[in-house]
N, C-alpha and C positions, 0 to 999 in steps of 0.2 A: 828341244828347242824347234827342231825342225818338223816334227810330227805336230807340235800345236799351231804352228801356223800354215800347216796344211788341211788341218781341222777347220781353223778360222775361215779359208779360203771358200769352200761352198757357203758357208751362212752369210760370208760377205755378199758372193753371189745372189744368194735365193734372196735377201734384205734388197739389193739392189735392183732385182725383176722383180719385187712385191712393191717397192717404191715407185717405179718405171709403171708398172701396172695401174697404182691406185692415181699416178698423175694423169695418164691417158684418162682413166674413168673420169678423173674430174673433169679435163677438158672436155669430153663429148658430153658430160652432162650439163657442164656450163654451153655449152654450143645448144643444145638441144630446148634448155632453158628460156635463152634467150631469143632463137629462132622459131620453136614450134611451141612448148609448152609456156612461154610467157603469158601471165593473165594479160587479159585486156579488159577495158570498160565496155560494157554492151552499149548498144546503139538505140537511142530510144526516139520515137519521133510519133506524132500524132496522124494518122493517117486519113481518118473522116470521122466529121463531126456534122451529124445532121439531125434534125428536130422534128416529132410527129406532133402535129396540132390536130386534135379532135375535140368537137364539142362534147361537154356534160351531157347536156339537155337543151331545153328551147332556150334558155337564156342567152343574152347577146355580151355580156361581162367578161373580162377576162377571168374571173374567178367561175366564169361556167365553161373552163377550158383546160383540158387534159393536155400539158405538155411536157414530152419526153424526148431528153436530149441524149444522144447517141453517139459516144466518144470511142472510138476504135486506136489503140497505142498499140505499135509493133515495137519489139522488141527484138534486137538482132543479136543470138551468142558469140562471137567470133573465137571464143575460146574451146578448148580441146576436152572440156568438162564442163556438166552440167551448171546451169545458174538457177540457182534457188533463189526465189522472190518469194516474199510477204504477201499479205492481203494487199490488192493497189485499190486506193481509194480514190475517187472521184468524185470533186465538189462543184456545185453550180452555183454561182451568185449574181446578184441583179445589184448593180449599185453598192456593191458594198456587201451585201447582206446575202448568208447564206440560204440559198432555197431549194436546195436539194443534194441528196447524198448518196453513193452507189459504195458498195463495198463487192469487188471480184475476190473470191478466194485465193488464197496462195498457191502456188504452184512451180513447177520446175521448166524449163528451156534445156533441150539437150545440147550437146556439144555440138556447134556450128550450125545451129539450127535459129530460125525465125517464128516466132508466135505472136498472131496478133492476141491481145487482150481487150474484149470488147465490153464497155461499161454501158448500161443505159441507167440514166439517171431522171426519177419521176420528178417534174418541178412542182412545189407547192405554190399553185397557182394564188391561192388565197396571199400569200404572203408579198407576192409580186404584186396584186391589186391593192395591198394594205399600204405600198409606199408613195409618196408623192408625184415620183417620176412616171407610175403607172398611166394616169390620167393625161399626160402630156405625151407620152411617146407611144401610147393605143393608136389614138387616132391617125399617125403617121403610119401604121404598119409594120412598123419595126421596132423589135424590142433587143437591147443590148444585153448579152451575159456574158460571165467570164467563167470558164472552167479549170478547175484545177487538178491534174491526177499526179499522183506519188506512187513509184514504185522504187523498192529497194531490197539487195538480196546481195548474194555475193557467190563466187565460183571457188572450186578447190580444185586446184591442179595437182596431179601427182599425191593426195591426199595428203600435202604438206603445205603447200602454197596458196593463199587466199588473196582474193581480191575482192573488196568488198566496195559498192557503190551504189547510191541513187540517183533516180532521174524525179525531175520534174517537167509536166509538159503543162503549160500554159495557154489557153485558146480564147479569143477576144472571138466571140458567135453573134452574129444579129439575126435573130430569128424573124422572117418576113410573115407577116401572118395571111395575106393574100398574093399570091398562090402560098401556100403553105411548106416553107422550105427555111435553109438557113444556110448562112456564109460565116466562113471562119478563119482567121490566121492564127498559126501557131507558132511558139517556139518551146524547144527542148533544151535542158540543161543536166547536166550529168555529175554528179559529185562523185571523186574515188575516195573510198574510207568512209568512216562513218564519224 
């Protein structure tokens, strides 16, 4: 009887030490997850909207203009893992009608980095000139456009924890014809998960 108790004692001590080590590792892992490695949503903002307005030829109408809208979207990745995003699609609308689209290929933003994704959208001025609003607004020297940019992707922390995020950046853009420039007001929304 005494030898059986003596044999069980080192096993119990070993099991106790193993359970204590697992508990300490679990506490350290949970603390690291909630302080350092916790997945965070990216911050997405439109940083600049500019318009290039150039004549195509000698004509004076809106259909004889080249209009390119440049939208710069800045994405800040606060995670300790890379944020991989899909194609970034930017649409330009004139009174609700799509008049231009640009696609920036998918990419990656490194851990704790900020990247500016630049999209240049060539506006179909024939579509703009075909709307009934154009001939009212063109003489005023101001054309109102809306831009919508979508960014979606995910960060994988420690190879196991994923955070998916998508963001929409919407801008109200006024293109001033003389001198050619643009003013804009933008809003960003971020959705966590798919």
